PAZA-535203 format. One record per residue (C-alpha): chain; residue number from 1; residue in one letter; x, y, z. Coordinates in Angstrom, 2 decimals. Example, Ala and Ser with C-alpha at 12.3 -4.5 7.8 and 13.67 -1.06 7.14 Angstrom:
<atoms>
+--------+-----+--------+---------+---------+---------+
! chaine ! num ! residu !      px !      py !      pz !
+--------+-----+--------+---------+---------+---------+
!      A !   1 !      A !   12.30 !   -4.50 !    7.80 !
!      A !   2 !      S !   13.67 !   -1.06 !    7.14 !
+--------+-----+--------+---------+---------+---------+
</atoms>
This chain:
<atoms>
+--------+-----+--------+---------+---------+---------+
! chaine ! num ! residu !      px !      py !      pz !
+--------+-----+--------+---------+---------+---------+
!      A !   1 !      M !    9.73 !    9.22 !  -22.75 !
!      A !   2 !      A !    7.36 !    7.07 !  -20.69 !
!      A !   3 !      P !    7.59 !    3.30 !  -21.08 !
!      A !   4 !      K !    4.75 !    1.51 !  -22.91 !
!      A !   5 !      G !    3.89 !   -0.56 !  -19.83 !
!      A !   6 !      Y !    5.05 !   -1.70 !  -16.43 !
!      A !   7 !      S !    8.07 !   -3.97 !  -16.04 !
!      A !   8 !      R !    7.94 !   -7.42 !  -14.46 !
!      A !   9 !      I !    9.46 !   -6.05 !  -11.27 !
!      A !  10 !      Q !    6.91 !   -3.20 !  -11.09 !
!      A !  11 !      I !    4.06 !   -5.65 !  -11.54 !
!      A !  12 !      S !    5.51 !   -8.07 !   -8.99 !
!      A !  13 !      L !    6.05 !   -5.31 !   -6.44 !
!      A !  14 !      H !    2.48 !   -4.03 !   -6.98 !
!      A !  15 !      W !    0.92 !   -7.43 !   -6.30 !
!      A !  16 !      M !    3.24 !   -8.33 !   -3.41 !
!      A !  17 !      I !    2.45 !   -5.06 !   -1.65 !
!      A !  18 !      A !   -1.28 !   -5.48 !   -2.37 !
!      A !  19 !      A !   -1.24 !   -8.99 !   -0.86 !
!      A !  20 !      L !    0.67 !   -7.77 !    2.20 !
!      A !  21 !      I !   -1.76 !   -4.89 !    2.76 !
!      A !  22 !      V !   -4.75 !   -7.23 !    2.55 !
!      A !  23 !      A !   -3.05 !   -9.62 !    5.00 !
!      A !  24 !      Q !   -2.22 !   -6.75 !    7.39 !
!      A !  25 !      F !   -5.90 !   -5.86 !    7.58 !
!      A !  26 !      A !   -7.13 !   -9.44 !    7.74 !
!      A !  27 !      L !   -4.71 !  -10.48 !   10.48 !
!      A !  28 !      H !   -4.39 !   -7.34 !   12.60 !
!      A !  29 !      Y !   -6.27 !   -8.47 !   15.72 !
!      A !  30 !      P !   -3.30 !  -10.18 !   17.43 !
!      A !  31 !      I !   -1.10 !   -7.08 !   17.16 !
!      A !  32 !      V !   -3.95 !   -4.94 !   18.55 !
!      A !  33 !      A !   -4.30 !   -7.33 !   21.52 !
!      A !  34 !      A !   -0.52 !   -7.31 !   22.05 !
!      A !  35 !      W !   -0.43 !   -3.49 !   21.94 !
!      A !  36 !      E !   -3.32 !   -3.22 !   24.41 !
!      A !  37 !      A !   -1.54 !   -5.66 !   26.76 !
!      A !  38 !      L !    1.63 !   -3.55 !   26.56 !
!      A !  39 !      A !   -0.36 !   -0.37 !   27.23 !
!      A !  40 !      A !   -1.88 !   -2.05 !   30.30 !
!      A !  41 !      G !    1.59 !   -2.96 !   31.59 !
!      A !  42 !      E !    1.14 !   -6.64 !   30.84 !
!      A !  43 !      V !    3.33 !   -9.03 !   28.88 !
!      A !  44 !      P !    1.74 !   -9.43 !   25.43 !
!      A !  45 !      A !    1.14 !  -12.80 !   23.82 !
!      A !  46 !      M !    3.84 !  -12.87 !   21.16 !
!      A !  47 !      T !    2.16 !  -15.13 !   18.63 !
!      A !  48 !      A !    3.34 !  -15.79 !   15.10 !
!      A !  49 !      L !    0.65 !  -13.39 !   13.86 !
!      A !  50 !      V !    2.10 !  -10.58 !   15.98 !
!      A !  51 !      Y !    5.50 !  -11.18 !   14.40 !
!      A !  52 !      Y !    3.87 !  -11.44 !   10.98 !
!      A !  53 !      H !    2.28 !   -8.00 !   11.37 !
!      A !  54 !      V !    5.60 !   -6.39 !   12.27 !
!      A !  55 !      I !    7.47 !   -8.22 !    9.49 !
!      A !  56 !      G !    4.65 !   -7.62 !    6.99 !
!      A !  57 !      G !    4.63 !   -3.90 !    7.69 !
!      A !  58 !      S !    8.41 !   -3.75 !    7.39 !
!      A !  59 !      L !    8.23 !   -5.57 !    4.06 !
!      A !  60 !      I !    5.60 !   -3.13 !    2.78 !
!      A !  61 !      L !    7.94 !   -0.25 !    3.64 !
!      A !  62 !      L !   10.95 !   -1.84 !    1.93 !
!      A !  63 !      L !    8.99 !   -2.93 !   -1.14 !
!      A !  64 !      A !    7.36 !    0.52 !   -1.44 !
!      A !  65 !      I !   10.79 !    2.18 !   -1.36 !
!      A !  66 !      W !   12.01 !   -0.28 !   -3.99 !
!      A !  67 !      R !    8.89 !    0.39 !   -6.07 !
!      A !  68 !      L !    9.42 !    4.16 !   -5.88 !
!      A !  69 !      T !   13.07 !    3.72 !   -6.84 !
!      A !  70 !      V !   12.06 !    1.74 !   -9.93 !
!      A !  71 !      R !    9.36 !    4.31 !  -10.71 !
!      A !  72 !      F !   11.87 !    7.17 !  -10.62 !
!      A !  73 !      T !   14.55 !    5.33 !  -12.60 !
!      A !  74 !      R !   12.43 !    3.49 !  -15.20 !
!      A !  75 !      G !    9.27 !    5.56 !  -15.26 !
!      A !  76 !      V !    5.67 !    4.46 !  -15.59 !
!      A !  77 !      P !    3.35 !    4.28 !  -18.59 !
!      A !  78 !      A !    1.28 !    7.34 !  -19.36 !
!      A !  79 !      L !   -2.39 !    7.38 !  -18.48 !
!      A !  80 !      P !   -4.75 !    6.89 !  -21.44 !
!      A !  81 !      E !   -4.56 !    9.93 !  -23.72 !
!      A !  82 !      H !   -8.32 !   10.29 !  -24.11 !
!      A !  83 !      E !   -8.89 !   10.26 !  -20.35 !
!      A !  84 !      A !  -10.48 !   13.35 !  -18.85 !
!      A !  85 !      P !   -8.03 !   15.63 !  -17.03 !
!      A !  86 !      I !  -10.01 !   15.24 !  -13.79 !
!      A !  87 !      L !   -9.59 !   11.45 !  -13.95 !
!      A !  88 !      K !   -5.87 !   11.81 !  -14.61 !
!      A !  89 !      G !   -5.58 !   14.15 !  -11.64 !
!      A !  90 !      L !   -7.51 !   11.78 !   -9.39 !
!      A !  91 !      A !   -5.36 !    8.85 !  -10.55 !
!      A !  92 !      L !   -2.16 !   10.73 !   -9.68 !
!      A !  93 !      L !   -3.55 !   11.86 !   -6.33 !
!      A !  94 !      T !   -4.65 !    8.30 !   -5.52 !
!      A !  95 !      H !   -1.30 !    6.76 !   -6.47 !
!      A !  96 !      W !    0.78 !    9.26 !   -4.49 !
!      A !  97 !      T !   -1.55 !    8.95 !   -1.50 !
!      A !  98 !      L !   -1.11 !    5.18 !   -1.61 !
!      A !  99 !      Y !    2.68 !    5.61 !   -1.68 !
!      A ! 100 !      A !    2.48 !    7.98 !    1.29 !
!      A ! 101 !      F !    0.42 !    5.46 !    3.25 !
!      A ! 102 !      M !    2.81 !    2.62 !    2.30 !
!      A ! 103 !      I !    5.61 !    4.61 !    3.92 !
!      A ! 104 !      I !    3.90 !    6.41 !    6.81 !
!      A ! 105 !      L !    1.92 !    3.45 !    8.18 !
!      A ! 106 !      P !    4.89 !    1.07 !    8.51 !
!      A ! 107 !      I !    7.11 !    3.79 !   10.00 !
!      A ! 108 !      T !    4.51 !    4.80 !   12.57 !
!      A ! 109 !      G !    3.79 !    1.14 !   13.34 !
!      A ! 110 !      L !    7.48 !    0.44 !   13.93 !
!      A ! 111 !      L !    7.87 !    3.57 !   16.07 !
!      A ! 112 !      A !    4.85 !    2.56 !   18.13 !
!      A ! 113 !      W !    5.90 !   -1.06 !   18.55 !
!      A ! 114 !      F !    9.64 !   -0.66 !   19.12 !
!      A ! 115 !      G !    9.66 !    2.88 !   20.49 !
!      A ! 116 !      G !    6.49 !    2.77 !   22.55 !
!      A ! 117 !      S !    5.30 !    5.97 !   20.88 !
!      A ! 118 !      E !    1.63 !    6.55 !   21.58 !
!      A ! 119 !      T !    1.62 !    9.40 !   19.06 !
!      A ! 120 !      S !    2.87 !    7.01 !   16.38 !
!      A ! 121 !      D !    0.26 !    4.47 !   17.45 !
!      A ! 122 !      Y !   -2.44 !    7.12 !   17.16 !
!      A ! 123 !      I !   -1.29 !    8.10 !   13.65 !
!      A ! 124 !      H !   -0.95 !    4.44 !   12.63 !
!      A ! 125 !      T !   -4.42 !    3.56 !   13.92 !
!      A ! 126 !      T !   -6.04 !    6.70 !   12.51 !
!      A ! 127 !      L !   -4.64 !    6.16 !    9.00 !
!      A ! 128 !      K !   -5.88 !    2.56 !    8.71 !
!      A ! 129 !      L !   -9.38 !    3.47 !    7.53 !
!      A ! 130 !      P !   -8.23 !    6.15 !    5.06 !
!      A ! 131 !      L !   -5.80 !    3.57 !    3.62 !
!      A ! 132 !      L !   -8.66 !    1.12 !    3.23 !
!      A ! 133 !      A !  -10.74 !    3.82 !    1.53 !
!      A ! 134 !      I !   -7.99 !    4.78 !   -0.91 !
!      A ! 135 !      V !   -7.30 !    1.11 !   -1.72 !
!      A ! 136 !      A !  -11.02 !    0.64 !   -2.40 !
!      A ! 137 !      L !  -11.03 !    3.77 !   -4.60 !
!      A ! 138 !      H !   -7.97 !    2.49 !   -6.50 !
!      A ! 139 !      F !   -9.63 !   -0.89 !   -7.04 !
!      A ! 140 !      A !  -12.95 !    0.66 !   -8.09 !
!      A ! 141 !      A !  -11.20 !    3.04 !  -10.49 !
!      A ! 142 !      A !   -9.31 !    0.15 !  -12.10 !
!      A ! 143 !      L !  -12.59 !   -1.73 !  -12.58 !
!      A ! 144 !      F !  -14.25 !    1.43 !  -13.94 !
!      A ! 145 !      Q !  -11.42 !    1.90 !  -16.45 !
!      A ! 146 !      Q !  -11.56 !   -1.73 !  -17.48 !
!      A ! 147 !      F !  -15.29 !   -2.38 !  -17.73 !
!      A ! 148 !      V !  -16.99 !    1.00 !  -18.20 !
!      A ! 149 !      L !  -14.43 !    3.05 !  -20.14 !
!      A ! 150 !      K !  -12.98 !   -0.13 !  -21.72 !
!      A ! 151 !      T !   -9.43 !    1.26 !  -21.77 !
!      A ! 152 !      G !   -7.76 !   -2.10 !  -21.07 !
!      A ! 153 !      L !   -5.88 !   -0.33 !  -18.29 !
!      A ! 154 !      M !   -5.83 !   -3.37 !  -15.98 !
!      A ! 155 !      R !   -3.82 !   -5.31 !  -18.53 !
!      A ! 156 !      R !   -0.85 !   -3.10 !  -17.67 !
!      A ! 157 !      M !   -0.66 !   -4.66 !  -14.19 !
!      A ! 158 !      M !   -1.06 !   -8.19 !  -15.55 !
!      A ! 159 !      R !    1.39 !   -8.37 !  -18.43 !
!      A ! 160 !      A !    4.91 !   -6.91 !  -18.44 !
!      A ! 161 !      A !    6.00 !   -4.63 !  -21.25 !
!      A ! 162 !      D !    9.71 !   -5.45 !  -21.04 !
+--------+-----+--------+---------+---------+---------+
</atoms>
């Protein structure tokens, strides 16, 4: 049986990962400059923001694995019963795509940075915009549920059910 809502840890992990993803996008220029310097055979400027990007990505990976572990052991609340099947399908597709990005992007970033893999860098760089698009879709869908369909769905990520 599905739980009535998300637990405190699920809500905390959601918002920590969301904040880290926003920060990764907002503060990515130093890591790009460092990578370009490395590619040119130069010594990159190892600023705090470069370290932050590597640590932030690693944290996203670890927190996403933790979040998936909790999801598989505790479960998640069911989508609203009256929701159209197409919306339920899109919600599931969006969530699992987000999880895939939260695992693939940090792994490819780490392989690029520590392993010098240009293929990993290409994948990492290429997936940035689709991640941004799926995050925007997730955010827009939450707002749509809350303010147009008036399901109160956003409350589930604000208040723990345990």
